[in-house]
C-alpha positions in Angstrom: -5.2 2.1 -9.3 -7.9 -0.6 -9.0 -8.5 -4.4 -9.5 -6.4 -5.8 -12.2 -8.7 -7.6 -14.7 -7.6 -9.6 -17.9 -8.6 -7.4 -20.9 -8.9 -8.5 -24.7 -7.4 -6.0 -27.1 -9.8 -3.6 -28.5 -9.7 -1.7 -31.8 -9.0 2.2 -31.4 -12.3 3.9 -31.3 -11.0 6.5 -34.0 -10.4 10.4 -33.9 -14.1 11.0 -33.7 -14.3 10.7 -30.0 -11.1 12.4 -29.2 -11.4 15.8 -27.3 -10.8 18.9 -29.3 -8.0 19.9 -26.7 -6.3 18.2 -23.7 -6.9 19.4 -20.2 -3.9 21.0 -18.9 -2.6 20.1 -15.5 0.3 21.8 -14.0 3.0 19.7 -12.3 3.0 22.2 -9.6 -0.5 21.0 -8.6 0.9 17.5 -8.3 3.8 18.9 -6.2 1.2 20.6 -3.8 -1.1 17.4 -3.8 1.7 15.1 -2.9 3.0 17.3 -0.1 -0.4 17.5 1.5 -1.2 13.8 1.2 2.2 12.8 2.7 1.4 14.9 5.8 -2.2 13.6 6.1 -1.1 10.0 5.7 1.1 10.4 8.7 -1.2 12.2 11.1 -4.8 10.8 10.0 -4.9 7.1 9.9 -7.8 5.9 7.6 -11.1 5.1 9.2 -11.1 1.6 7.6 -8.0 0.8 9.7 -9.4 2.5 12.8 -12.6 0.6 12.7 -10.8 -2.7 12.1 -8.6 -2.1 15.1 -11.7 -1.2 17.4 -13.4 -4.4 16.2 -10.2 -6.4 16.9 -10.1 -4.9 20.4 -13.6 -6.2 21.0 -12.9 -9.7 19.7 -9.4 -10.2 21.1 -9.2 -13.0 23.7 -5.9 -12.0 25.1 -6.4 -9.3 27.8 -2.9 -7.8 26.9 -3.7 -7.8 23.3 -7.0 -6.0 23.9 -5.0 -3.3 25.9 -2.5 -3.0 23.1 -5.2 -2.5 20.5 -7.0 0.1 22.7 -3.5 2.0 22.8 -3.0 1.7 19.2 -6.5 3.3 18.6 -5.8 6.1 21.3 -2.4 6.9 19.8 -3.8 7.4 16.3 -6.5 9.7 17.9 -4.0 11.7 19.5 -2.0 12.2 16.3 -5.0 13.2 14.5 -5.9 15.7 17.1 -2.3 17.1 17.8 -1.3 16.9 14.1 1.8 14.8 14.8 3.2 11.6 13.0 1.8 8.7 14.4 5.0 6.7 14.1 8.6 7.7 14.0 9.2 6.0 11.0 7.4 8.0 8.3 8.6 5.7 5.7 9.7 5.3 2.1 7.2 7.5 0.0 5.5 5.4 -2.6 3.5 7.7 -5.1 0.9 6.3 -7.7 -0.3 8.4 -10.3 -3.1 7.4 -12.7 -2.9 10.1 -15.5 -5.8 10.5 -17.8 -4.8 10.2 -21.4 -6.5 13.4 -22.1 -4.4 15.4 -19.7 -1.5 17.5 -20.9 1.1 17.9 -18.0 2.7 21.4 -17.9 5.1 23.5 -16.0 8.1 21.4 -15.6 9.5 17.7 -15.0 6.9 15.3 -13.4 9.3 13.3 -11.3 10.9 16.4 -10.0 7.6 17.8 -8.9 6.8 14.5 -7.1 10.1 14.6 -5.2 9.7 18.3 -4.5 6.2 17.5 -3.0 7.9 14.7 -0.9 10.5 17.3 0.4 7.8 20.0 1.1 5.6 17.5 2.9 8.5 16.2 4.9 9.4 19.6 6.1 5.9 20.7 6.8 4.9 17.6 8.7 8.2 17.5 10.5 8.6 13.9 9.3 12.0 11.9 9.6 14.6 11.8 6.9 14.6 8.2 6.3 16.0 8.0 2.8 19.7 7.2 1.7 20.8 8.3 -1.8 22.8 5.1 -2.5 21.9 1.7 -1.1 25.5 1.1 -0.7 27.0 4.6 0.4 24.2 4.9 2.8 24.4 8.7 2.9 21.1 10.4 4.0 19.5 12.6 1.2 18.3 15.0 3.8 14.8 15.5 2.4 13.2 12.0 2.6 13.3 11.5 -1.1 13.5 10.5 -3.8 10.2 8.6 -3.5 9.0 5.4 -5.5 7.0 6.7 -8.4 4.4 4.5 -10.4 2.6 6.0 -13.4 -0.3 4.6 -15.3 -2.0 6.2 -18.4 -5.9 5.6 -18.0 -8.8 6.9 -19.8 -10.2 10.4 -18.7 -8.8 14.0 -18.2 -8.1 13.8 -14.5 -5.1 12.7 -12.2 -5.5 10.5 -9.4 -2.7 10.9 -6.8 -2.1 8.2 -4.1 0.6 8.6 -1.4 1.8 5.7 0.6 4.3 5.9 3.5 6.0 2.4 3.9 8.0 1.9 7.0 10.6 -0.8 6.7 9.9 -2.9 9.8 7.2 -4.3 7.8 8.6 -3.8 4.3 11.6 -5.8 5.4 9.6 -9.0 6.0 8.1 -8.9 2.5 8.9 -11.6 0.2 8.4 -12.9 -3.5 8.5 -16.2 -4.9 8.3 -17.8 -8.3 6.1 -20.7 -7.8 5.2 -23.1 -10.5 1.9 -23.8 -11.7 1.8 -27.1 -10.0 2.1 -25.5 -6.7 -1.5 -24.1 -7.1 -3.3 -22.5 -4.5 -2.0 -24.7 -1.8 1.4 -23.4 -2.8 0.2 -19.8 -2.5 -1.5 -20.3 0.9 1.7 -22.1 2.4 4.0 -19.2 1.1 1.8 -16.4 2.3 1.2 -17.9 5.9 5.0 -18.8 6.3 5.9 -15.2 5.3 3.8 -13.7 8.2 5.0 -16.5 10.4 8.5 -15.6 9.6 7.9 -11.9 10.1 6.6 -12.5 13.6 6.5 -9.5 16.0 9.2 -7.5 13.8 6.4 -6.2 11.4 4.4 -4.6 14.0 1.2 -6.8 13.9 -1.8 -6.8 13.9 -0.8 -6.6 10.1 -2.4 -5.8 6.7 -1.2 -8.5 4.2 -1.0 -7.6 0.5 -0.7 -10.5 -1.8 0.0 -10.2 -5.7 -0.4 -13.3 -7.8 0.3 -13.3 -11.5 2.0 -11.0 -13.7 5.9 -11.0 -14.1 8.7 -10.8 -11.4 8.3 -7.1 -11.1 4.7 -6.5 -11.5 3.7 -9.2 -9.1 5.6 -7.1 -6.4 3.6 -4.0 -7.5 0.4 -6.0 -7.2 1.2 -6.8 -3.7 1.7 -3.2 -3.0 -1.5 -2.0 -4.5 -3.1 -5.0 -2.5 -1.8 -3.8 1.0 -3.1 -0.3 0.4 -6.6 -1.3 -0.9 -9.3 -0.1 1.7 -10.1 -2.8 4.3 -13.7 -2.4 3.5 -13.4 -3.0 -0.3 -13.4 -6.5 -1.0 -12.2 -8.0 -4.2 -14.8 -8.5 -7.0 -14.2 -12.1 -7.6 -15.8 -14.7 -5.2 -12.9 -17.1 -5.3 -10.5 -14.5 -4.6 -12.6 -13.0 -1.5 -12.8 -16.7 -0.3 -9.1 -17.1 -0.5 -8.7 -13.8 1.5 -10.8 -15.0 4.3 -9.2 -18.3 4.4 -5.7 -16.8 4.5 -6.8 -14.3 7.2 -8.1 -17.3 9.4 -4.9 -19.5 9.0 -2.7 -16.2 9.8 -4.8 -15.4 13.0 -4.3 -19.1 14.0 -0.6 -18.5 14.2 -1.2 -16.8 17.8 1.6 -14.0 17.2 -1.1 -11.4 18.2 -0.9 -7.6 18.6 2.7 -6.5 18.8 3.8 -10.1 18.9 2.4 -10.5 22.5 0.0 -13.5 21.6 -3.6 -13.5 20.8 -6.0 -14.0 17.9 -5.4 -10.9 15.8 -2.2 -11.2 14.1 -3.7 -9.7 10.9 -6.5 -7.2 10.4 -6.9 -8.2 6.6 -5.5 -10.0 3.8 -6.1 -8.2 0.4 -5.3 -9.9 -2.9 -4.7 -8.6 -6.3 -4.4 -10.7 -9.5 -3.1 -10.4 -13.1 -2.7 -12.8 -16.1 0.5 -14.6 -16.2 2.8 -16.9 -18.3 1.8 -20.5 -18.7 4.9 -21.8 -17.0 4.7 -19.4 -14.2 3.0 -18.5 -10.8 4.6 -15.6 -9.3 3.3 -14.4 -5.8 4.5 -11.7 -3.7 3.7 -10.8 -0.1 3.8 -7.1 1.0 3.3 -6.8 4.7 1.8 -3.5 6.1 1.9 -2.8 9.8 -1.2 -1.7 11.5 -1.1 1.9 10.5 -1.1 1.2 6.8 -0.7 4.9 5.9 -1.9 6.1 2.6 -4.1 8.9 1.2 -5.5 9.9 -2.3 -6.9 12.7 -4.1 -8.0 13.8 -7.6 -6.7 16.7 -9.6 
């Protein structure tokens, strides 16, 4: 993944720079990696989130809010130490694969390997089976799959695997809106803050708020998903976007929802924004809300 930036078309560099042979990557290695990351994401919350929770506990003005934040940190420390899931909703598994264009995948079907990794990780980590095979029939698949798979072809000869576990207490409160260019930054700000306000305590605050701006209807939602799992200690490279992230975080925390909806000044830990070029007539905006655990892990193959 990474920060989406506008790119001007370039001419192909020609055959001279192409490798003599592709690097072989077995899909079974991807299966094992997905399984391992799925377990780790559920039992070992990232240090960026833990540090943000610790800082929030120090700054929270509400006594009850401070106690809740400290309990969250203690829960995550216990989950890591005892190797048990930090939350009972181990989520819908989202897998991002960045596959180097000089990689040749061998040994089977990629999507089947990813779903097999989800099956294995669910079994090995004693995770909850939370997926139904049909959104209308509602019959549980029994292995927590299939997952949602996003694939990008990128330069290089390696595969970058990112596994995110998205619980639906927060996912259900996410929204997308096709704004008009005339709505501008003010319209974006109003929509993001309104979305968090409507979510209230049901999305398990303090939240990580991912915002996607631009692209098309479907890309906008993906940008928001990528934003919500961006490390909290990695800021956007553009100064104007960083400023908007800070302004939105300030406005959201003024809502007073607080940790677990019990009041306080820490409704959100961070607001992350990703942007992409869009049509002259559009301003798509998506908000993907993440709970305080923000579970995700990545690895290179």
